[in-house]
N, C-alpha and C positions, 0 to 999 in steps of 0.2 A: 507446779509453780510454787516455790518456797518463799519468794520475796513478797512483801506486803505491798499492796497497791495503795497509793497515796490518797485516793478518794474513796477507799473501801468503806470506812465508817460513815462518811457523808451519804453514800448511796444506800447503805444498810439502814441507817437510822431514819433518813428521810423516806426511804421506801416503805419501811414498816409503819411509820406514822401515816403516810399517805394512804397506804392500803387499809389500815384500820378506819381512818376517817372516811375514805371512799365507800367502804362496805357499809358503814353506819349511815352515810348519806343516801346510798342506794336503797337501803331498807326503809329509810324515812320517806323517800320518794315513792316507793312501792305502796307503803301505807297511805300516803297522800292520794295516790291514784285510786286505791280501793275504797277509802273511807271519805274522800272528798269529791274528787273529780267525777267518778262514775255515778255515785248517788246524786250529785248535783245535776249531772247531765240527764239522768233518768227521772229526775223529779221525786226520788224516793228518800230524800233527806228530811229529817224531822224539823219542825219549826224552830226549836231552840238552837240547833246547830246552824240552820239557815240564817237566823238572826245574828249569831256570832260571826259567821263568815261574812255577812253583809257589813257588819261593823268593822271587819278587817279589810273591806274593800273588794271582797270576792263575791261576785254575783253571777247569775246565769249569763249576763251580757259579757262579762270578762272571762268566760270559760275558755274561749279560744286562746286568749293570751296565756291563761294559766296552763293549758295543755302544751303550748309551745315552750313556755318557760320550764315546765317539768321535763319535757323531752330534751331540751338543751342541757339542763342540769344533769339529767341522767347520762347523757352522752359524755359530758365533761368528767363526771365521776367514774364512768367506765374507762375512759381514756387514762385517768389518773391511776386507777387500780391496775391496769395493764402495765403502765409505765413503772409503777411501784414494784410489781412482780419482776419485771425485767431488771430493775435496779438491784433488787435483792439477789436475783439469780446471777447477774453478771458483775457484781461489785468487785470481785477479785480477778477479773479477766481483762487484762489490758487490751486484748484484741477486740473486745466489745465496747471499748470506751467511746468510740465515735457513735456507735449505735445508741448507747445510753444518752449521749449528748443530744442526738437528734430526737430521741423519745422525750427527753426533758423539755426541749424547745417546743415540741408538739403539745405537751401539757400546758406550757405557758401560753401558747397561741390559743388553745381551747379555753383557758380561763379568760383571756382578753376577749375572745369572741362572745362568751357568755355575758361578760360585763358590758360589751357594746350593745348587745340586745337589751340588757337591763336598762341601759341609758336611753335607748330608743323607746322603751315602754314607760319611762319615767321613774324607775326605781333604782337608779345608780347610786352607789355609795363608795367613796374613795377608800374608806377604811376597809370595807369588804374586799375591794380589789387588792389592797396591800396584803391583807391577811390570806387571801386565796393564792397570792403569788409567792409567799414566803417559802413553802416547801418545794415547789417546782424550781425556784431559783437556787435554793440550796442543793437540790438534786443535780442541777446543771453544773453547779460549782464542783461537786464531787466527781461528776463525769469529766469535767475539764481537768481536774487534778490527775485523773487516770490517763486522760488523753496526752497531757504533757509528759507524764512519766513514760508512756508508750513511745512517744516521739523521741525522748531522750535515749531510751533503750535502743530504738532503731538507729538513731544517729551514732550511738556508740558501737553498734554491731557493724555498721557500714564502713567504719574506719575514716569517716569524714573525707571521702574521695571527691575531688572536684573535677 
Protein backbone atom coordinates (compact mmCIF):
# COMPACT_ATOMS: atom_id res chain seq x y z
CA UNK A 1 0.00 0.00 0.00
CA UNK A 2 1.70 3.18 -1.17
CA UNK A 3 -0.97 5.69 -0.23
CA UNK A 4 -0.76 7.37 3.14
CA UNK A 5 -3.56 6.72 5.59
CA UNK A 6 -5.30 9.84 6.87
CA UNK A 7 -5.13 8.80 10.53
CA UNK A 8 -1.65 7.28 10.46
CA UNK A 9 0.08 10.04 12.45
CA UNK A 10 -2.75 10.21 14.98
CA UNK A 11 -2.56 6.48 15.64
CA UNK A 12 1.25 6.42 15.71
CA UNK A 13 1.78 9.41 17.97
CA UNK A 14 -1.08 8.60 20.35
CA UNK A 15 -0.06 4.94 20.35
CA UNK A 16 3.55 5.69 21.22
CA UNK A 17 2.64 8.16 23.98
CA UNK A 18 -0.03 5.81 25.38
CA UNK A 19 2.42 2.91 25.33
CA UNK A 20 5.15 4.84 27.17
CA UNK A 21 2.72 6.18 29.78
CA UNK A 22 1.09 2.76 30.23
CA UNK A 23 4.42 1.03 30.75
CA UNK A 24 5.54 3.65 33.27
CA UNK A 25 2.24 3.42 35.15
CA UNK A 26 2.33 -0.39 35.17
CA UNK A 27 5.85 -0.26 36.63
CA UNK A 28 4.66 2.28 39.20
CA UNK A 29 1.79 0.02 40.20
CA UNK A 30 4.10 -2.99 40.49
CA UNK A 31 6.36 -0.99 42.83
CA UNK A 32 3.27 0.08 44.77
CA UNK A 33 2.22 -3.53 45.18
CA UNK A 34 5.64 -4.73 46.34
CA UNK A 35 6.58 -1.77 48.53
CA UNK A 36 3.22 -0.69 49.94
CA UNK A 37 0.40 -3.19 49.64
CA UNK A 38 2.25 -6.42 50.46
CA UNK A 39 4.23 -4.97 53.41
CA UNK A 40 1.10 -3.26 54.76
CA UNK A 41 -0.85 -6.50 54.47
CA UNK A 42 1.90 -8.55 56.14
CA UNK A 43 2.55 -5.97 58.84
CA UNK A 44 6.21 -5.71 57.81
CA UNK A 45 6.17 -1.99 57.08
CA UNK A 46 8.33 0.30 59.22
CA UNK A 47 6.76 2.91 61.51
CA UNK A 48 7.96 5.91 59.49
CA UNK A 49 6.43 4.61 56.26
CA UNK A 50 3.26 3.54 58.07
CA UNK A 51 2.87 7.06 59.49
CA UNK A 52 3.41 8.59 56.05
CA UNK A 53 0.83 6.25 54.51
CA UNK A 54 -1.68 7.02 57.26
CA UNK A 55 -1.17 10.73 56.63
CA UNK A 56 -2.09 10.03 52.99
CA UNK A 57 -5.21 8.18 54.12
CA UNK A 58 -3.89 4.67 53.50
CA UNK A 59 -4.42 2.39 56.48
CA UNK A 60 -4.83 -1.32 57.02
CA UNK A 61 -8.59 -0.68 57.03
CA UNK A 62 -8.47 0.81 53.53
CA UNK A 63 -6.25 -1.97 52.20
CA UNK A 64 -9.14 -3.70 50.40
CA UNK A 65 -10.05 -0.53 48.52
CA UNK A 66 -6.38 0.03 47.70
CA UNK A 67 -6.07 -3.49 46.28
CA UNK A 68 -9.18 -3.05 44.12
CA UNK A 69 -8.04 0.39 42.92
CA UNK A 70 -4.62 -0.99 42.04
CA UNK A 71 -6.18 -3.91 40.18
CA UNK A 72 -8.51 -1.64 38.21
CA UNK A 73 -5.69 0.76 37.37
CA UNK A 74 -3.45 -2.12 36.29
CA UNK A 75 -6.22 -3.44 34.04
CA UNK A 76 -6.80 -0.02 32.45
CA UNK A 77 -3.10 0.49 31.75
CA UNK A 78 -2.72 -3.00 30.30
CA UNK A 79 -5.72 -2.34 28.03
CA UNK A 80 -4.22 0.99 26.97
CA UNK A 81 -0.84 -0.64 26.28
CA UNK A 82 -2.47 -3.30 24.09
CA UNK A 83 -4.54 -0.67 22.26
CA UNK A 84 -1.42 1.43 21.75
CA UNK A 85 0.50 -1.48 20.25
CA UNK A 86 -2.42 -2.23 17.92
CA UNK A 87 -2.56 1.41 16.86
CA UNK A 88 1.15 1.50 16.11
CA UNK A 89 1.00 -1.81 14.23
CA UNK A 90 -2.13 -1.04 12.20
CA UNK A 91 -1.75 2.72 11.67
CA UNK A 92 -1.19 2.33 7.93
CA UNK A 93 -3.71 -0.46 7.27
CA UNK A 94 -7.13 0.78 6.21
CA UNK A 95 -8.56 -2.72 6.62
CA UNK A 96 -7.84 -2.57 10.35
CA UNK A 97 -9.41 0.88 10.88
CA UNK A 98 -12.63 -0.51 12.37
CA UNK A 99 -10.61 -2.77 14.67
CA UNK A 100 -8.57 0.24 15.86
CA UNK A 101 -11.78 2.22 16.37
CA UNK A 102 -13.26 -0.52 18.55
CA UNK A 103 -9.99 -0.86 20.50
CA UNK A 104 -9.93 2.90 21.14
CA UNK A 105 -13.53 2.83 22.35
CA UNK A 106 -12.66 -0.06 24.69
CA UNK A 107 -9.84 2.10 26.12
CA UNK A 108 -12.28 5.00 26.65
CA UNK A 109 -14.78 2.70 28.38
CA UNK A 110 -12.00 1.33 30.61
CA UNK A 111 -11.00 4.86 31.63
CA UNK A 112 -14.64 5.72 32.41
CA UNK A 113 -15.04 2.52 34.44
CA UNK A 114 -11.95 3.32 36.51
CA UNK A 115 -13.21 6.83 37.19
CA UNK A 116 -16.67 5.56 38.12
CA UNK A 117 -15.00 3.35 40.73
CA UNK A 118 -12.97 6.34 41.90
CA UNK A 119 -16.17 8.34 42.27
CA UNK A 120 -17.76 5.52 44.25
CA UNK A 121 -14.81 5.45 46.65
CA UNK A 122 -14.74 9.22 47.02
CA UNK A 123 -11.64 10.14 45.06
CA UNK A 124 -13.10 11.34 41.75
CA UNK A 125 -11.54 14.29 39.94
CA UNK A 126 -12.90 15.79 36.73
CA UNK A 127 -9.44 17.02 35.71
CA UNK A 128 -8.05 13.50 36.03
CA UNK A 129 -10.88 12.13 33.90
CA UNK A 130 -10.27 14.72 31.18
CA UNK A 131 -6.51 14.09 31.18
CA UNK A 132 -7.00 10.32 31.08
CA UNK A 133 -9.37 10.62 28.11
CA UNK A 134 -7.23 12.88 25.90
CA UNK A 135 -5.06 10.19 24.28
CA UNK A 136 -7.78 7.54 23.80
CA UNK A 137 -10.09 10.15 22.22
CA UNK A 138 -7.33 11.33 19.89
CA UNK A 139 -6.60 7.67 19.09
CA UNK A 140 -10.25 7.12 18.14
CA UNK A 141 -10.07 10.27 16.01
CA UNK A 142 -7.15 8.77 14.06
CA UNK A 143 -8.97 5.47 13.66
CA UNK A 144 -12.04 7.38 12.47
CA UNK A 145 -9.97 9.18 9.83
CA UNK A 146 -8.67 5.83 8.56
CA UNK A 147 -12.18 4.36 8.65
CA UNK A 148 -13.59 7.23 6.57
CA UNK A 149 -10.75 6.87 4.09
CA UNK A 150 -11.40 3.12 3.85
CA UNK A 151 -15.11 3.73 3.25
CA UNK A 152 -14.34 6.31 0.55
CA UNK A 153 -11.93 3.91 -1.09
CA UNK A 154 -14.49 1.09 -0.99
CA UNK A 155 -17.21 3.39 -2.36
CA UNK A 156 -14.89 4.41 -5.20
CA UNK A 157 -14.08 0.78 -6.01
CA UNK A 158 -17.73 -0.31 -6.06
CA UNK A 159 -18.63 2.26 -8.73
CA UNK A 160 -21.54 3.63 -6.65
CA UNK A 161 -23.93 0.94 -7.90
CA UNK A 162 -27.46 1.28 -6.51
